[in-house]
BAMIKOL-662326 format. One line per 8 residues: number of its first residue (from 0); their letters; for each residue x, y, z of C-alpha. Coordinates in nm, 3 decimals, decimal comma. Layout:
# BAMIKOL-662326
NUM) A) X/Y/Z ~ ...
***
This chain:
# BAMIKOL-662326
0) MEEKFSSI) 1,124/-0,120/1,875 ~ 0,932/-0,375/1,682 ~ 0,571/-0,287/1,652 ~ 0,327/-0,546/1,758 ~ -0,017/-0,425/1,612 ~ -0,213/-0,727/1,720 ~ -0,153/-0,625/2,080 ~ -0,307/-0,289/2,049
8) PFLFTIFF) -0,668/-0,188/1,966 ~ -0,633/0,121/1,799 ~ -0,363/0,380/1,698 ~ -0,320/0,752/1,777 ~ -0,287/0,999/1,475 ~ -0,111/1,332/1,492 ~ -0,396/1,523/1,357 ~ -0,692/1,357/1,548
16) TLHLSVSA) -0,679/1,335/1,951 ~ -0,793/0,985/2,009 ~ -0,832/0,918/2,377 ~ -0,808/0,555/2,509 ~ -1,112/0,400/2,634 ~ -1,134/0,173/2,923 ~ -1,233/-0,110/2,712 ~ -1,022/-0,251/2,425
24) NYQTLILH) -1,341/-0,278/2,206 ~ -1,397/0,082/2,200 ~ -1,222/0,411/2,134 ~ -1,330/0,775/2,182 ~ -1,359/0,986/1,860 ~ -1,332/1,378/1,908 ~ -1,587/1,514/1,666 ~ -1,489/1,760/1,392
32) SLPQPQSL) -1,717/1,893/1,116 ~ -1,632/1,914/0,744 ~ -1,314/2,132/0,670 ~ -1,366/2,474/0,525 ~ -1,231/2,554/0,188 ~ -0,852/2,650/0,193 ~ -0,657/2,881/-0,008 ~ -0,363/2,736/-0,230
40) SWATQHSS) -0,045/2,870/-0,086 ~ 0,167/2,784/-0,381 ~ -0,026/3,012/-0,626 ~ 0,126/3,309/-0,500 ~ 0,485/3,177/-0,459 ~ 0,774/3,208/-0,719 ~ 0,815/2,892/-0,914 ~ 1,141/2,801/-0,782
48) QLQVESFH) 1,012/2,828/-0,409 ~ 0,875/2,472/-0,396 ~ 0,723/2,371/-0,057 ~ 0,947/2,085/0,007 ~ 0,977/1,939/0,353 ~ 1,340/1,802/0,326 ~ 1,606/1,688/0,086 ~ 1,901/1,488/0,204
56) DNTLSLQL) 2,083/1,158/0,103 ~ 1,924/1,114/-0,251 ~ 1,583/1,132/-0,069 ~ 1,311/1,394/-0,171 ~ 0,999/1,502/-0,013 ~ 0,720/1,704/-0,187 ~ 0,411/1,850/-0,038 ~ 0,063/1,725/-0,161
64) HDVDLLSP) -0,264/1,930/-0,155 ~ -0,621/1,845/-0,203 ~ -0,704/1,850/-0,571 ~ -1,006/2,069/-0,486 ~ -0,768/2,355/-0,418 ~ -0,694/2,384/-0,789 ~ -1,036/2,449/-0,893 ~ -1,150/2,808/-0,885
72) SSFNTTPH) -1,521/2,706/-0,789 ~ -1,362/2,576/-0,463 ~ -1,309/2,920/-0,329 ~ -1,680/3,003/-0,346 ~ -1,846/2,691/-0,226 ~ -1,952/2,522/0,087 ~ -1,776/2,218/0,267 ~ -2,075/2,016/0,214
80) ALFKLRLR) -2,076/2,092/-0,159 ~ -1,715/1,990/-0,191 ~ -1,771/1,684/-0,013 ~ -2,059/1,569/-0,245 ~ -1,823/1,662/-0,551 ~ -1,553/1,430/-0,386 ~ -1,811/1,159/-0,359 ~ -1,927/1,204/-0,728
88) RDAVRVKS) -1,564/1,175/-0,830 ~ -1,513/0,878/-0,617 ~ -1,808/0,683/-0,777 ~ -1,679/0,745/-1,143 ~ -1,340/0,643/-1,031 ~ -1,446/0,302/-0,862 ~ -1,636/0,222/-1,162 ~ -1,331/0,293/-1,393
96) ISSLAAND) -1,111/0,072/-1,189 ~ -1,364/-0,207/-1,146 ~ -1,421/-0,201/-1,539 ~ -1,031/-0,192/-1,594 ~ -0,991/-0,506/-1,366 ~ -1,279/-0,702/-1,548 ~ -1,146/-0,597/-1,909 ~ -0,941/-0,825/-2,133
104) FSSSVISG) -0,668/-0,575/-2,137 ~ -0,604/-0,587/-2,526 ~ -0,808/-0,246/-2,557 ~ -0,680/0,105/-2,506 ~ -0,593/0,217/-2,142 ~ -0,860/0,296/-1,901 ~ -0,702/0,457/-1,627 ~ -0,804/0,425/-1,270
112) LSQGSGEY) -0,826/0,805/-1,275 ~ -1,187/0,941/-1,262 ~ -1,263/1,288/-1,380 ~ -0,886/1,363/-1,404 ~ -0,878/1,350/-1,012 ~ -0,644/1,147/-0,828 ~ -0,745/1,359/-0,530 ~ -0,403/1,484/-0,444
120) FTRIGIGT) -0,155/1,694/-0,642 ~ 0,200/1,861/-0,613 ~ 0,418/2,084/-0,805 ~ 0,704/1,967/-1,030 ~ 0,954/2,128/-1,279 ~ 0,929/2,004/-1,623 ~ 1,188/2,056/-1,892 ~ 1,522/2,252/-1,932
128) PPKYAYLV) 1,499/2,540/-1,784 ~ 1,217/2,384/-1,571 ~ 0,859/2,504/-1,604 ~ 0,684/2,437/-1,276 ~ 0,332/2,304/-1,305 ~ 0,065/2,119/-1,091 ~ 0,043/1,744/-1,160 ~ -0,194/1,506/-1,000
136) LDTGSDIV) -0,058/1,184/-0,843 ~ -0,229/0,857/-0,910 ~ -0,129/0,518/-0,792 ~ -0,403/0,384/-1,014 ~ -0,243/0,485/-1,351 ~ 0,085/0,457/-1,504 ~ 0,147/0,709/-1,782 ~ 0,298/1,034/-1,680
144) WIQCSPCR) 0,145/1,311/-1,902 ~ 0,111/1,692/-1,929 ~ -0,058/1,949/-2,157 ~ 0,160/2,055/-2,442 ~ 0,149/2,333/-2,685 ~ 0,053/2,338/-2,976 ~ -0,290/2,246/-2,852 ~ -0,562/2,108/-3,092
152) KCYSQSDP) -0,755/2,120/-2,777 ~ -0,666/2,179/-2,424 ~ -0,856/2,240/-2,116 ~ -0,793/2,527/-1,879 ~ -0,500/2,481/-1,638 ~ -0,345/2,712/-1,355 ~ -0,020/2,748/-1,523 ~ 0,092/2,819/-1,892
160) IFDPSNSS) 0,073/2,520/-2,114 ~ 0,412/2,359/-2,137 ~ 0,602/2,439/-2,477 ~ 0,831/2,167/-2,572 ~ 1,017/2,389/-2,821 ~ 1,148/2,604/-2,542 ~ 1,307/2,303/-2,345 ~ 1,652/2,190/-2,455
168) SFAGISCD) 1,600/1,829/-2,287 ~ 1,279/1,737/-2,493 ~ 1,313/1,450/-2,719 ~ 1,052/1,263/-2,934 ~ 1,029/0,865/-2,908 ~ 1,068/0,679/-3,222 ~ 0,788/0,442/-3,331 ~ 1,024/0,133/-3,309
176) SPLCRRLD) 1,149/0,234/-2,967 ~ 1,095/-0,037/-2,682 ~ 0,932/0,257/-2,493 ~ 0,651/0,304/-2,754 ~ 0,593/-0,070/-2,769 ~ 0,512/-0,075/-2,404 ~ 0,214/0,144/-2,459 ~ -0,106/-0,036/-2,436
184) SSGCNSRN) -0,252/0,217/-2,702 ~ 0,004/0,356/-2,934 ~ 0,027/0,486/-3,297 ~ 0,290/0,670/-3,532 ~ 0,284/0,985/-3,696 ~ 0,434/1,096/-4,026 ~ 0,751/1,188/-3,860 ~ 0,799/0,825/-3,711
192) KCLYQVSY) 0,720/0,960/-3,367 ~ 0,544/0,752/-3,117 ~ 0,176/0,856/-3,029 ~ 0,007/0,772/-2,708 ~ -0,364/0,783/-2,591 ~ -0,519/0,736/-2,240 ~ -0,884/0,714/-2,191 ~ -1,083/0,748/-1,882
200) GDGSFTFG) -1,389/0,603/-1,746 ~ -1,608/0,895/-1,776 ~ -1,492/0,962/-2,145 ~ -1,222/1,203/-2,080 ~ -0,898/1,156/-2,258 ~ -0,532/1,272/-2,342 ~ -0,359/1,218/-2,681 ~ -0,041/1,331/-2,819
208) EFSTETFK) 0,329/1,246/-2,862 ~ 0,506/1,006/-2,626 ~ 0,834/1,174/-2,553 ~ 1,101/1,207/-2,309 ~ 1,197/1,502/-2,078 ~ 1,366/1,604/-1,745 ~ 1,137/1,635/-1,436 ~ 1,283/1,841/-1,146
216) FRKTSVPN) 1,215/1,798/-0,779 ~ 1,363/2,107/-0,615 ~ 1,719/2,039/-0,658 ~ 1,700/1,691/-0,805 ~ 1,661/1,635/-1,189 ~ 1,548/1,310/-1,307 ~ 1,631/1,298/-1,691 ~ 1,493/1,085/-1,978
224) IAFGCGHD) 1,143/1,020/-1,817 ~ 0,898/0,899/-2,094 ~ 0,586/1,092/-2,067 ~ 0,286/1,199/-2,287 ~ 0,309/1,540/-2,437 ~ -0,073/1,591/-2,483 ~ -0,213/1,805/-2,771 ~ -0,560/1,705/-2,738
232) NEGLFIAA) -0,673/1,684/-2,372 ~ -1,068/1,665/-2,319 ~ -1,254/1,610/-1,999 ~ -1,317/1,727/-1,640 ~ -0,920/1,738/-1,563 ~ -0,984/2,027/-1,281 ~ -0,690/2,257/-1,332 ~ -0,381/2,045/-1,323
240) AGLLGLGK) -0,136/2,043/-1,609 ~ -0,126/1,660/-1,616 ~ -0,066/1,338/-1,419 ~ 0,213/1,189/-1,233 ~ 0,140/0,820/-1,268 ~ 0,252/0,633/-0,965 ~ 0,129/0,286/-1,068 ~ 0,308/-0,057/-1,050
248) GKLSFPGQ) 0,381/-0,059/-1,414 ~ 0,697/-0,016/-1,607 ~ 0,606/0,327/-1,744 ~ 0,507/0,484/-1,429 ~ 0,743/0,729/-1,270 ~ 0,845/0,470/-1,018 ~ 0,866/0,214/-1,282 ~ 1,119/0,435/-1,478
256) AGSRFGQK) 1,305/0,613/-1,213 ~ 1,284/0,372/-0,933 ~ 1,643/0,268/-0,945 ~ 1,750/0,623/-0,872 ~ 1,565/0,623/-0,540 ~ 1,603/0,255/-0,448 ~ 1,267/0,160/-0,601 ~ 1,091/0,306/-0,281
264) FSYCLVDR) 0,846/0,577/-0,210 ~ 0,584/0,685/0,037 ~ 0,319/0,921/0,098 ~ 0,133/1,047/0,391 ~ -0,227/1,193/0,351 ~ -0,332/1,430/0,615 ~ -0,693/1,453/0,719 ~ -0,868/1,726/0,539
272) TSSAKPSY) -0,997/1,862/0,862 ~ -0,649/1,950/0,962 ~ -0,441/2,245/0,834 ~ -0,154/2,186/1,076 ~ 0,077/2,002/0,818 ~ 0,046/1,927/0,457 ~ 0,029/1,588/0,310 ~ 0,354/1,482/0,120
280) IVFGESAV) 0,525/1,221/-0,077 ~ 0,871/1,075/-0,033 ~ 1,111/0,906/-0,285 ~ 1,422/0,723/-0,164 ~ 1,544/0,537/0,142 ~ 1,375/0,770/0,409 ~ 1,038/0,660/0,261 ~ 1,073/0,361/0,509
288) TRNTIFTP) 1,054/0,404/0,880 ~ 1,145/0,163/1,135 ~ 0,785/0,135/1,257 ~ 0,657/0,036/0,926 ~ 0,481/-0,307/0,891 ~ 0,469/-0,479/0,559 ~ 0,245/-0,705/0,361 ~ 0,353/-0,861/0,046
296) LLTNPKLD) 0,239/-0,715/-0,294 ~ 0,056/-0,958/-0,514 ~ 0,079/-0,976/-0,899 ~ -0,217/-0,959/-1,112 ~ -0,103/-1,174/-1,421 ~ -0,341/-0,946/-1,641 ~ -0,286/-0,611/-1,501 ~ 0,038/-0,469/-1,359
304) TFYYVELT) -0,075/-0,106/-1,264 ~ -0,259/-0,184/-0,934 ~ -0,094/-0,250/-0,612 ~ -0,267/-0,579/-0,500 ~ -0,247/-0,701/-0,133 ~ -0,387/-0,986/0,053 ~ -0,640/-0,890/0,296 ~ -0,740/-1,188/0,527
312) GISVGGTR) -1,007/-1,035/0,764 ~ -1,155/-0,739/0,946 ~ -1,207/-0,684/1,319 ~ -1,473/-0,489/1,467 ~ -1,485/-0,406/1,842 ~ -1,177/-0,618/1,908 ~ -1,325/-0,934/1,734 ~ -1,280/-1,065/1,386
320) VPSVTPEL) -1,611/-1,064/1,183 ~ -1,638/-1,442/1,149 ~ -1,784/-1,447/0,809 ~ -1,540/-1,213/0,651 ~ -1,292/-1,484/0,521 ~ -0,987/-1,451/0,290 ~ -1,174/-1,608/0,023 ~ -1,401/-1,293/-0,006
328) FKLDAEGN) -1,079/-1,105/-0,129 ~ -0,903/-1,368/-0,328 ~ -0,720/-1,268/-0,625 ~ -0,771/-1,552/-0,881 ~ -0,540/-1,698/-1,161 ~ -0,728/-1,498/-1,411 ~ -0,682/-1,170/-1,236 ~ -1,034/-1,130/-1,090
336) GGVIVDSG) -1,114/-1,010/-0,743 ~ -0,854/-0,903/-0,501 ~ -0,775/-0,593/-0,309 ~ -0,583/-0,296/-0,420 ~ -0,458/0,014/-0,221 ~ -0,535/0,336/-0,400 ~ -0,426/0,697/-0,353 ~ -0,722/0,814/-0,567
344) TSVTRLTR) -1,017/0,649/-0,441 ~ -1,164/0,825/-0,116 ~ -1,403/0,576/0,035 ~ -1,297/0,212/0,085 ~ -1,506/-0,035/-0,106 ~ -1,556/-0,382/0,013 ~ -1,702/-0,660/-0,181 ~ -2,067/-0,660/-0,081
352) PAYVAVRD) -2,070/-0,967/0,152 ~ -1,792/-0,851/0,338 ~ -1,905/-0,490/0,366 ~ -2,267/-0,622/0,488 ~ -2,098/-0,832/0,761 ~ -1,861/-0,548/0,890 ~ -2,140/-0,300/0,865 ~ -2,362/-0,506/1,062
360) AFRLGAKD) -2,097/-0,556/1,322 ~ -2,025/-0,203/1,340 ~ -2,414/-0,127/1,381 ~ -2,433/-0,357/1,681 ~ -2,137/-0,202/1,855 ~ -2,279/0,152/1,802 ~ -2,622/0,068/1,893 ~ -2,619/0,345/2,162
368) LKRAPNYS) -2,574/0,608/1,898 ~ -2,860/0,778/1,747 ~ -2,922/0,688/1,393 ~ -2,979/0,926/1,096 ~ -3,083/0,885/0,757 ~ -2,858/0,746/0,496 ~ -2,641/0,981/0,293 ~ -2,523/0,922/-0,081
376) LFDTCFDL) -2,348/0,582/-0,079 ~ -2,338/0,563/0,312 ~ -2,622/0,342/0,460 ~ -2,498/0,359/0,808 ~ -2,524/0,734/0,957 ~ -2,563/0,866/1,286 ~ -2,685/1,193/1,447 ~ -2,414/1,321/1,676
384) SGKTQVKV) -2,529/1,689/1,674 ~ -2,453/1,864/2,009 ~ -2,179/1,603/2,120 ~ -1,816/1,686/2,121 ~ -1,697/1,309/2,150 ~ -1,841/0,957/2,123 ~ -1,722/0,610/2,199 ~ -1,725/0,384/1,879
392) PTLALHFN) -1,621/0,033/1,816 ~ -1,259/-0,024/1,719 ~ -1,193/-0,142/1,357 ~ -0,867/-0,314/1,226 ~ -0,777/-0,451/0,890 ~ -0,588/-0,769/0,877 ~ -0,350/-0,792/0,594 ~ -0,100/-1,093/0,536
400) GADVALPA) 0,163/-1,008/0,804 ~ 0,028/-0,669/0,887 ~ -0,272/-0,594/1,127 ~ -0,358/-0,215/1,070 ~ -0,585/-0,068/1,345 ~ -0,749/0,258/1,230 ~ -0,824/0,566/1,419 ~ -1,190/0,623/1,466
408) SNYLIPVN) -1,158/0,946/1,248 ~ -1,067/0,711/0,957 ~ -1,411/0,524/0,957 ~ -1,658/0,761/1,127 ~ -1,653/1,057/0,922 ~ -1,850/1,388/0,881 ~ -2,079/1,421/0,587 ~ -2,228/1,762/0,659
416) SEGRFCFG) -2,190/2,069/0,914 ~ -2,509/1,967/1,122 ~ -2,358/1,674/1,311 ~ -2,433/1,388/1,077 ~ -2,158/1,121/1,077 ~ -2,135/0,808/0,864 ~ -1,964/0,483/0,864 ~ -1,690/0,556/0,597
424) FAGTNSGL) -1,692/0,227/0,396 ~ -1,919/0,117/0,112 ~ -2,006/-0,208/-0,065 ~ -1,942/-0,289/-0,417 ~ -2,091/-0,559/-0,646 ~ -1,749/-0,577/-0,820 ~ -1,512/-0,854/-0,699 ~ -1,239/-0,597/-0,661
432) SIIGNIQQ) -1,218/-0,433/-0,307 ~ -1,033/-0,084/-0,271 ~ -0,866/0,044/0,030 ~ -0,943/0,419/-0,013 ~ -0,742/0,735/0,119 ~ -0,982/0,806/0,406 ~ -0,881/0,485/0,561 ~ -0,513/0,560/0,474
440) QGFRVVFD) -0,522/0,922/0,663 ~ -0,253/0,961/0,913 ~ -0,056/0,656/0,808 ~ 0,274/0,668/0,603 ~ 0,187/0,418/0,310 ~ 0,509/0,268/0,193 ~ 0,563/0,129/-0,154 ~ 0,883/-0,093/-0,149
448) LAGSRLGF) 0,897/-0,210/-0,516 ~ 1,237/-0,358/-0,453 ~ 1,108/-0,583/-0,173 ~ 0,774/-0,633/-0,351 ~ 0,593/-0,520/-0,043 ~ 0,354/-0,246/0,074 ~ 0,371/-0,111/0,422 ~ 0,196/0,099/0,675
456) APRGCSY) 0,357/0,324/0,944 ~ 0,126/0,481/1,210 ~ 0,166/0,829/1,302 ~ 0,332/0,861/0,980 ~ 0,275/1,222/0,905 ~ 0,539/1,337/1,151 ~ 0,830/1,345/0,877
***
């Protein structure tokens, strides 16, 4: 059955109970507090027992987990402290992405990854025989890399550092290889082997040999993936072994292995307050469901890493905000401005004129809720202590060809355990707007590179 998003004011999600209100302009939010820190179930399992949801018809599905679970300090901290840490990572990441989108692109790579945290990670086998390790997933960067021995300098990670000498499928890449020439920042060592370097916005970096290796997803082995074998890795990379770049560029994992999986992948990010089911990522034809609505992907002439889409407007309370016009989100011919969908940014950033207009419309619709002091980057907060549910204005994002109505839990979020909730958007002085993962929660977000389109499927976490 064809989905008609323009005719429904809001969506249900599988993990938050949302009740239809009498008016199409409001929906009811069931209030939840910040999630308690959870344990990492993979840590006690044998490496071959990957938590994989399914495998059929050349499709694979892997669990994703919140990156905070990799940090030992997470087990002895409060939900409030974890949330503040998440916001600090988010601020650095947004700054990095914005600076990259404004650069001349002739310098070394500055990844969208901030402090080594793409917010979600999974466990993948590397080499032959495979050694399993945690890799952060990031749609804001392309290069796949892991820490390798011998280490000039390596940070602490949860698993033993990968030793390429123990893998029969490891191979270096020569300096004159087309793969080496695709790197934005490359070099050559005395053995004519290609060198790579990826720098991050907070000063962190990874440096080493650009090589090829087999990556294993449960029963499926994907050979000859070009990746960075990092011998000098410095910065705040939590405890993952490295990064699985899911960007739009040719050196990302989808860019290299996309033909094997029909150039399609999708993920579903479960709200952190739910422990009912894990988040997951799917590669292959099963990444697309029949209820997915699509918007075309745009091309930035200066940068192919990010997934740009056309945002044409935003509705609050069932009415489009008049001053939020397509021109505010336009990607120009020089690669400035635009809107990207990013797995590693938590809070959606809207260019400031658009944010102020949307925020003011939301405040007007929520005028009966008791206001609370600002919190961190949030300037519209409410004191909902003592309540179990409240009515809030509906909110929808209008993309070219796709109207996406958000559940209330995707834009009115808890920031402490005392009943303070804040409007989960923020403004940015950069011309670049970013659709973050809080607003993506509960949807299956589909990246159909073959069709050059990006889609959203409601109730998508029931895979």
